[in-house]
Backbone bond lengths (Angstrom), bond angles and torsions (degrees), N, CA, C in turn:
res aa  C-N    CA-C-N  psi(-1)  N-CA   C-N-CA  omega(-1)  CA-C   N-CA-C  phi
1 X - - - 1.399 - - 1.475 111.11 -
2 X 1.332 114.76 127.22 1.427 121.97 -168.94 1.553 113.02 -141.94
3 X 1.338 112.20 130.78 1.502 118.38 165.03 1.577 106.76 -160.92
4 X 1.180 117.35 137.05 1.462 123.41 178.56 1.457 115.16 -66.74
5 X 1.352 119.46 -15.04 1.462 125.94 177.05 1.514 112.98 -104.88
6 X 1.269 114.21 147.04 1.554 117.68 171.63 1.536 109.61 -87.30
7 X 1.270 113.45 164.35 1.443 123.22 172.25 1.549 110.99 77.67
8 X 1.249 119.79 30.30 1.471 123.41 -174.33 1.496 111.17 -108.48
9 X 1.329 115.25 -5.36 1.531 116.43 179.78 1.496 108.82 98.81
10 X 1.370 119.15 20.80 1.406 121.28 -177.10 1.536 112.39 -69.94
11 X 1.326 112.52 -52.19 1.504 116.84 -179.25 1.560 110.33 -65.67
12 X 1.314 118.46 -42.17 1.447 120.80 175.89 1.569 112.46 -54.65
13 X 1.337 114.34 -41.77 1.482 119.85 175.52 1.492 112.87 -67.71
14 X 1.413 116.64 -38.90 1.454 117.52 -178.76 1.522 111.23 -67.00
15 X 1.313 116.16 -43.25 1.460 118.34 -177.17 1.520 112.17 -69.11
16 X 1.308 116.72 -41.54 1.471 120.60 -176.95 1.538 110.54 -72.30
17 X 1.345 119.29 -35.57 1.365 119.39 -177.25 1.551 108.95 -73.75
18 X 1.416 116.46 -35.06 1.408 121.30 179.95 1.563 106.63 -64.42
19 X 1.270 117.54 -39.23 1.439 121.10 -178.91 1.560 110.98 -67.02
20 X 1.296 118.34 -46.47 1.413 121.55 -179.98 1.560 112.25 -67.49
21 X 1.247 118.01 -46.60 1.487 121.90 -178.17 1.536 110.25 -69.32
22 X 1.328 119.98 -22.28 1.437 121.37 -179.82 1.523 114.02 -82.25
23 X 1.356 115.31 -1.82 1.502 120.43 179.81 1.555 103.96 -74.44
24 X 1.267 120.61 -22.10 1.479 118.51 -175.18 1.599 113.12 -124.04
25 X 1.360 117.69 -2.05 1.402 119.15 179.19 1.595 106.37 -162.98
26 X 1.405 111.62 159.68 1.488 115.83 -179.45 1.496 110.14 -73.54
27 X 1.462 113.87 127.37 1.458 118.23 -178.43 1.446 108.41 -127.19
28 X 1.398 112.97 142.73 1.490 121.88 172.89 1.509 106.29 -111.16
29 X 1.351 118.76 128.31 1.466 119.90 165.53 1.510 110.83 -100.38
30 X 1.307 113.45 123.14 1.465 122.17 179.08 1.557 111.20 -97.04
31 X 1.264 118.13 113.69 1.504 120.81 178.62 1.541 105.51 -88.59
32 X 1.325 113.31 99.36 1.483 116.18 -178.84 1.530 111.13 -102.69
33 X 1.335 116.12 10.10 1.441 120.19 -178.41 1.588 106.62 -92.51
34 X 1.350 120.10 127.44 1.422 120.64 -177.33 1.521 113.69 -61.83
35 X 1.307 116.95 -19.02 1.498 123.22 178.88 1.513 107.64 -72.36
36 X 1.376 120.97 -23.18 1.450 122.71 174.76 1.468 114.55 66.32
37 X 1.333 120.01 28.46 1.458 124.10 -174.82 1.497 110.14 -59.56
38 X 1.344 119.03 -47.05 1.466 122.94 -174.89 1.581 106.66 -68.09
39 X 1.241 120.83 -37.83 1.525 119.23 179.22 1.519 107.05 -72.58
40 X 1.290 121.01 -37.79 1.472 118.35 177.52 1.430 109.65 -62.60
41 X 1.337 119.97 -43.74 1.536 124.22 178.74 1.516 111.36 -50.91
42 X 1.405 114.32 -55.77 1.427 119.68 -169.73 1.550 108.82 -71.45
43 X 1.414 116.84 -28.92 1.470 119.01 -176.35 1.513 112.34 -73.16
44 X 1.316 118.93 -13.14 1.430 118.26 -173.40 1.557 111.21 -80.73
45 X 1.217 122.10 -6.34 1.411 121.87 -178.26 1.535 111.55 -127.59
46 X 1.340 120.75 123.00 1.441 122.20 179.57 1.500 115.98 -60.99
47 X 1.333 118.70 -21.54 1.409 121.66 -176.16 1.541 107.80 -74.59
48 X 1.369 117.14 136.36 1.447 120.23 -178.73 1.448 114.62 -70.92
49 X 1.358 115.89 140.10 1.481 118.99 174.84 1.525 107.85 -83.70
50 X 1.236 114.47 175.03 1.562 120.97 -174.89 1.498 110.60 -88.23
51 X 1.299 115.32 1.34 1.555 119.04 177.80 1.530 110.73 -128.76
52 X 1.264 113.27 163.48 1.482 116.30 176.30 1.603 106.80 -95.04
53 X 1.345 116.34 148.84 1.478 120.36 -179.89 1.517 108.64 -130.94
54 X 1.309 115.34 141.14 1.463 120.46 174.37 1.507 105.43 -140.70
55 X 1.387 112.74 156.56 1.410 118.82 -179.43 1.627 103.49 -111.42
56 X 1.309 114.14 126.78 1.427 120.22 178.66 1.523 109.80 -149.11
57 X 1.276 116.95 121.05 1.453 122.49 175.90 1.584 113.54 -118.10
58 X 1.291 115.66 -2.74 1.420 118.07 176.41 1.577 113.68 -70.63
59 X 1.295 119.11 122.74 1.444 122.85 -169.90 1.508 110.08 -65.31
60 X 1.371 116.74 -37.10 1.475 122.13 -174.58 1.525 105.10 -65.71
61 X 1.265 118.83 -46.97 1.509 120.12 -178.22 1.482 109.50 -69.12
62 X 1.305 120.03 -38.26 1.486 121.31 -179.62 1.612 110.50 -60.96
63 X 1.324 111.00 -37.53 1.397 118.13 179.45 1.532 116.24 -62.80
64 X 1.423 113.37 -15.53 1.514 119.92 -175.03 1.553 109.83 -106.65
65 X 1.376 114.88 16.82 1.485 115.28 179.61 1.480 117.12 -60.69
66 X 1.346 114.87 -22.75 1.518 119.13 -179.63 1.552 108.81 -65.93
67 X 1.333 115.79 -21.92 1.515 117.73 -176.27 1.452 111.82 -87.37
68 X 1.390 121.72 -5.96 1.442 123.45 175.52 1.529 108.79 -77.90
69 X 1.288 116.73 118.27 1.446 122.54 -167.37 1.607 110.74 -112.68
70 X 1.343 116.59 3.15 1.478 116.46 -176.67 1.576 114.85 -86.61
71 X 1.309 111.14 1.06 1.528 113.12 -176.30 1.549 109.65 -138.05
72 X 1.285 115.82 146.76 1.442 123.62 179.38 1.522 109.26 -71.63
73 X 1.335 114.54 -34.05 1.476 119.42 -176.01 1.556 111.38 -141.87
74 X 1.238 116.78 139.75 1.435 123.30 174.82 1.517 108.88 -120.71
75 X 1.368 116.11 125.79 1.382 124.39 179.52 1.468 108.10 -107.06
76 X 1.334 118.55 127.09 1.482 120.49 -178.33 1.594 111.15 -116.25
77 X 1.366 115.84 117.96 1.389 120.87 172.40 1.522 107.91 -85.43
78 X 1.408 116.21 101.21 1.418 119.20 -176.24 1.551 113.43 -82.80
79 X 1.347 115.16 159.63 1.456 120.41 -178.87 1.605 108.62 -71.13
80 X 1.378 114.08 145.32 1.479 117.00 177.46 1.547 111.75 -76.43
81 X 1.237 116.60 59.07 1.514 117.53 179.74 1.599 106.79 -149.14
82 X 1.277 117.92 114.03 1.395 121.34 -170.29 1.550 110.94 -71.35
83 X 1.307 115.90 -20.72 1.508 120.78 177.42 1.499 114.13 -93.05
84 X 1.313 119.01 12.32 1.450 123.09 -176.11 1.549 106.75 -75.78
85 X 1.283 116.97 143.38 1.467 124.92 174.17 1.494 108.71 -66.66
86 X 1.361 116.99 -37.28 1.524 115.90 174.06 1.506 116.21 -53.73
87 X 1.372 113.12 -48.71 1.394 117.70 -178.98 1.564 111.82 -64.63
88 X 1.317 115.48 -39.58 1.463 118.50 -179.23 1.537 111.15 -63.30
89 X 1.373 115.22 -23.31 1.474 120.20 177.71 1.519 111.17 -85.03
90 X 1.261 118.72 -35.75 1.465 121.89 -172.99 1.563 110.60 -75.65
91 X 1.324 116.12 -42.64 1.459 119.13 -173.92 1.588 113.81 -54.26
92 X 1.272 116.88 -52.47 1.489 120.03 -177.81 1.546 112.92 -59.94
93 X 1.283 118.66 -28.23 1.483 122.00 -177.83 1.504 113.75 -95.72
94 X 1.386 117.58 -1.97 1.403 119.40 -176.21 1.528 109.41 -82.66
95 X 1.331 112.34 148.93 1.487 120.43 175.37 1.572 110.44 -94.44
96 X 1.387 112.36 -24.35 1.435 115.10 -177.38 1.546 104.74 -156.00
97 X 1.368 113.93 146.64 1.456 116.99 178.65 1.582 108.25 -129.80
98 X 1.352 116.29 124.09 1.452 122.91 176.71 1.523 106.38 -104.85
99 X 1.395 111.13 126.45 1.542 116.84 -175.14 1.503 111.34 -114.17
100 X 1.295 115.77 94.07 1.532 121.45 179.43 1.438 111.81 -69.30
101 X 1.392 121.10 134.54 1.441 119.53 176.47 1.585 105.80 -158.15
102 X 1.313 115.14 144.86 1.459 118.13 170.20 1.547 109.77 -68.81
103 X 1.305 119.04 158.18 1.434 123.72 -170.48 1.512 112.83 -82.35
104 X 1.354 117.53 -6.43 1.510 122.64 -178.88 1.509 109.49 -53.57
105 X 1.277 116.53 138.36 1.477 121.24 -178.62 1.613 114.81 -48.50
106 X 1.283 114.27 -45.73 1.457 116.14 -178.91 1.514 113.06 -65.56
107 X 1.292 117.87 -37.01 1.395 123.38 -177.37 1.558 108.62 -70.74
108 X 1.377 110.35 -40.37 1.555 114.52 179.60 1.465 110.53 -68.01
109 X 1.389 118.17 -39.73 1.498 119.63 -178.06 1.566 109.01 -61.72
110 X 1.410 115.49 -43.09 1.449 116.33 -178.80 1.488 112.32 -65.02
111 X 1.367 117.23 -33.68 1.473 118.00 179.57 1.540 111.57 -76.23
112 X 1.213 122.14 -34.21 1.526 126.19 175.94 1.518 104.66 -58.22
113 X 1.292 117.49 -48.43 1.454 121.10 179.91 1.538 111.59 -56.92
114 X 1.360 116.41 -45.60 1.381 122.42 179.11 1.521 113.19 -60.06
115 X 1.339 113.66 -41.85 1.487 120.27 -178.09 1.554 107.03 -64.85
116 X 1.358 115.59 -47.01 1.504 118.77 -177.55 1.504 112.17 -62.43
117 X 1.326 116.17 -37.99 1.515 118.90 -174.09 1.510 115.69 -91.99
118 X 1.388 114.78 -29.37 1.455 115.34 -173.23 1.520 114.68 -120.12
119 X 1.305 118.91 -25.38 1.490 123.87 -175.43 1.521 113.05 -96.37
120 X 1.277 113.00 -59.16 1.498 119.26 -178.91 1.542 115.47 -52.37
121 X 1.333 116.82 -44.78 1.492 121.46 176.37 1.551 113.70 -58.06
122 X 1.358 116.11 -33.30 1.449 124.17 -178.52 1.577 114.64 -68.60
123 X 1.287 111.83 -22.97 1.500 118.15 -178.08 1.517 113.02 76.30
124 X 1.305 119.78 3.80 1.464 119.95 -176.85 1.529 108.72 -77.45
125 X 1.359 114.14 139.18 1.437 116.89 175.33 1.530 113.16 -62.53
126 X 1.313 118.26 141.37 1.404 118.44 -172.76 1.526 111.76 -151.02
127 X 1.355 116.45 166.32 1.402 117.88 179.49 1.551 107.99 -159.42
128 X 1.302 119.83 138.56 1.473 121.71 -179.34 1.527 110.53 -89.43
129 X 1.286 120.71 139.92 1.437 124.65 178.18 1.529 105.64 -118.76
130 X 1.271 113.76 120.32 1.517 119.79 177.79 1.571 107.03 -78.71
131 X 1.300 117.50 124.35 1.479 123.88 -177.50 1.539 107.77 -123.03
132 X 1.326 113.76 171.34 1.393 123.37 179.88 1.537 114.38 51.52
133 X 1.309 111.17 38.30 1.522 119.38 -175.89 1.587 109.24 -82.82
134 X 1.342 115.54 124.64 1.475 119.76 -178.88 1.575 103.62 -80.21
135 X 1.326 115.55 118.56 1.522 124.09 -175.72 1.584 107.24 -64.08
136 X 1.342 118.40 -14.80 1.466 120.77 178.42 1.548 110.88 -83.15
137 X 1.316 116.20 -10.93 1.397 121.03 -174.61 1.494 113.42 -141.61
138 X 1.328 112.38 52.60 1.550 117.12 -174.34 1.561 110.73 -69.84
139 X 1.324 118.90 -7.68 1.434 118.40 178.49 1.461 109.79 -65.90
140 X 1.280 118.63 -33.41 1.560 123.53 -179.93 1.583 106.40 -61.07
141 X 1.312 117.69 -45.08 1.448 121.22 177.70 1.473 112.39 -63.92
142 X 1.353 117.78 -38.06 1.470 121.47 179.79 1.502 107.33 -64.75
143 X 1.328 120.13 -45.17 1.435 127.23 -179.32 1.510 108.48 -56.60
144 X 1.405 115.22 -47.25 1.436 122.98 -174.57 1.533 106.02 -62.54
145 X 1.319 120.00 -44.55 1.490 123.62 -178.94 1.561 109.78 -62.23
146 X 1.357 116.45 -40.23 1.450 121.01 178.73 1.561 108.97 -62.48
147 X 1.345 114.09 -44.12 1.455 118.73 -179.60 1.456 111.35 -57.88
148 X 1.307 118.32 -50.57 1.461 127.27 177.79 1.511 111.84 -57.26
149 X 1.267 115.88 -42.82 1.479 120.37 -178.07 1.565 106.65 -68.42
150 X 1.293 118.28 -39.24 1.453 117.98 -177.64 1.563 109.12 -67.27
151 X 1.287 119.44 -20.75 1.466 122.03 -176.08 1.574 106.75 -100.78
152 X 1.356 117.40 7.55 1.421 121.40 -179.27 1.463 115.16 58.71
153 X 1.415 112.72 39.85 1.495 119.21 179.56 1.543 102.36 -110.94
154 X 1.336 120.28 124.30 1.511 122.44 -179.92 1.476 111.36 -68.88
155 X 1.292 118.13 137.98 1.388 123.65 176.44 1.533 110.76 -132.70
156 X 1.270 120.09 149.12 1.442 125.28 177.03 1.524 106.88 -66.28
157 X 1.299 117.86 140.87 1.461 123.40 170.73 1.488 113.22 -66.80
158 X 1.305 109.67 -33.78 1.568 117.01 -179.39 1.556 107.19 -79.87
159 X 1.378 115.02 143.69 1.456 117.61 170.79 1.551 105.82 -118.67
160 X 1.378 115.12 159.04 1.391 123.41 174.46 1.454 112.34 -96.86
161 X 1.330 114.05 105.55 1.560 116.09 -176.47 1.565 105.85 -79.20
162 X 1.296 111.84 156.01 1.433 122.89 -178.80 1.487 111.88 -80.98
163 X 1.334 116.95 117.54 1.503 120.98 175.08 1.555 109.94 -130.96
164 X 1.331 118.62 149.43 1.418 118.91 173.69 1.554 109.36 -61.30
165 X 1.265 116.90 -22.97 1.501 121.28 -177.71 1.518 109.30 -54.62
166 X 1.335 119.18 -39.65 1.429 118.75 178.28 1.454 116.11 -62.86
167 X 1.300 118.20 -41.36 1.467 123.27 177.83 1.481 109.97 -65.31
168 X 1.325 117.28 -48.49 1.477 119.04 -178.17 1.348 114.52 -69.05
169 X 1.260 120.81 -32.37 1.522 119.79 175.24 1.557 109.57 -64.79
170 X 1.274 122.01 -39.87 1.385 127.81 175.82 1.533 110.58 -61.82
171 X 1.313 116.74 -44.42 1.450 117.44 178.29 1.501 113.84 -66.25
172 X 1.355 118.09 -29.63 1.434 125.24 176.93 1.547 111.93 -83.36
173 X 1.340 117.14 -9.35 1.459 119.40 175.62 1.540 112.33 82.28
174 X 1.316 119.27 20.89 1.455 121.61 -176.78 1.539 110.03 -124.86
175 X 1.333 118.24 149.02 1.450 120.79 170.13 1.581 108.82 -68.58
176 X 1.215 117.20 165.06 1.449 125.62 -177.32 1.490 110.79 -60.80
177 X 1.308 118.28 -26.83 1.514 124.85 179.32 1.476 110.73 -68.87
178 X 1.361 118.74 -22.19 1.465 120.44 -175.61 1.550 111.76 -108.93
179 X 1.348 116.85 -6.63 1.446 122.05 -179.27 1.459 113.06 -78.36
180 X 1.327 114.02 149.89 1.539 117.65 179.04 1.552 105.63 -128.62
181 X 1.301 115.44 124.04 1.465 120.04 -179.60 1.455 118.80 165.18
182 X 1.233 123.56 -168.65 1.472 125.36 -173.55 1.508 109.91 -65.39
183 X 1.293 117.23 139.12 1.509 126.55 173.36 1.543 108.69 62.89
184 X 1.313 121.36 17.91 1.471 118.47 -179.10 1.547 113.01 -67.01
185 X 1.342 111.70 -32.66 1.515 113.73 -177.81 1.512 110.17 -63.62
186 X 1.342 117.20 -41.86 1.466 124.57 -178.74 1.570 108.03 -66.01
187 X 1.286 113.33 -48.22 1.501 118.66 -175.92 1.603 109.08 -62.83
188 X 1.330 112.97 -44.01 1.454 116.68 176.19 1.505 114.04 -62.10
189 X 1.307 116.40 -44.53 1.409 124.04 -175.33 1.583 111.63 -60.75
190 X 1.276 115.72 -34.36 1.519 120.56 177.24 1.432 111.11 -57.65
191 X 1.412 115.54 -52.55 1.411 123.68 -176.45 1.530 112.31 -66.35
192 X 1.365 116.03 -40.72 1.421 117.37 179.52 1.522 111.98 -60.50
193 X 1.312 112.84 -37.33 1.545 116.40 -178.77 1.525 108.43 -72.68
194 X 1.288 122.98 -31.00 1.423 122.85 168.92 1.468 113.48 -58.48
195 X 1.429 114.10 -48.70 1.455 119.34 -175.11 1.627 105.17 -61.43
196 X 1.350 120.16 -38.17 1.455 121.55 176.10 1.438 112.13 -59.32
197 X 1.379 119.70 -43.97 1.416 123.81 -178.35 1.570 108.29 -65.46
198 X 1.264 120.31 -43.97 1.458 124.76 -179.00 1.556 108.28 -61.34
199 X 1.305 116.42 -47.23 1.415 118.83 -172.40 1.621 109.75 -69.93
200 X 1.364 116.57 -26.98 1.409 119.37 170.82 1.463 110.88 -67.74
201 X 1.332 119.75 -38.57 1.459 120.94 176.32 1.549 113.54 -63.60
202 X 1.362 113.00 -34.11 1.473 121.10 -175.54 1.574 112.96 -80.94
203 X 1.434 114.25 -18.13 1.484 117.69 -173.72 1.501 104.29 -76.41
204 X 1.316 115.66 142.17 1.466 122.06 174.20 1.518 108.16 -61.76
205 X 1.366 119.26 135.38 1.497 119.34 -175.58 1.575 105.99 -86.37
């Protein structure tokens, strides 16, 4: 999970994707963000999540993630700083990069620059995920997807709509898959659809 900006739904995406993908395979979530948001989230609830989580910001160790053989999938919540040594270590060893961003033009412009300068040159497969989408103004997300398409930047067809459920799940220390409350079905469904898209990308053609 990568974006040079904070507050774009990166940790929310990391935790929820780790939870969904761990339903069928062993998953490790690595919290490489010095702010430790993912670790804070999971630590708030005594009930165990379905994935393992560890905090690691050391660039040397992050660069050795390929050698970890106990898990089918490792999800890394990277720091929101493009010049960080942790990010520089993770990108070269990544098999796939998901880039969460709100659809607002300024957020999108910053991310497009990040992709052109830091992601595309790496040759790592990647896809943009539009997050924090207001369901009352889906046109903005559609416009953002058209912009990305015109730039030959792959984007998920699914968008993550804004629901209070995401904030409340974080406060209760559970992924959206374990939360109970208003709009949870819709909030869950968005992330399950993203998981399906990613697994299609990962499947041998």
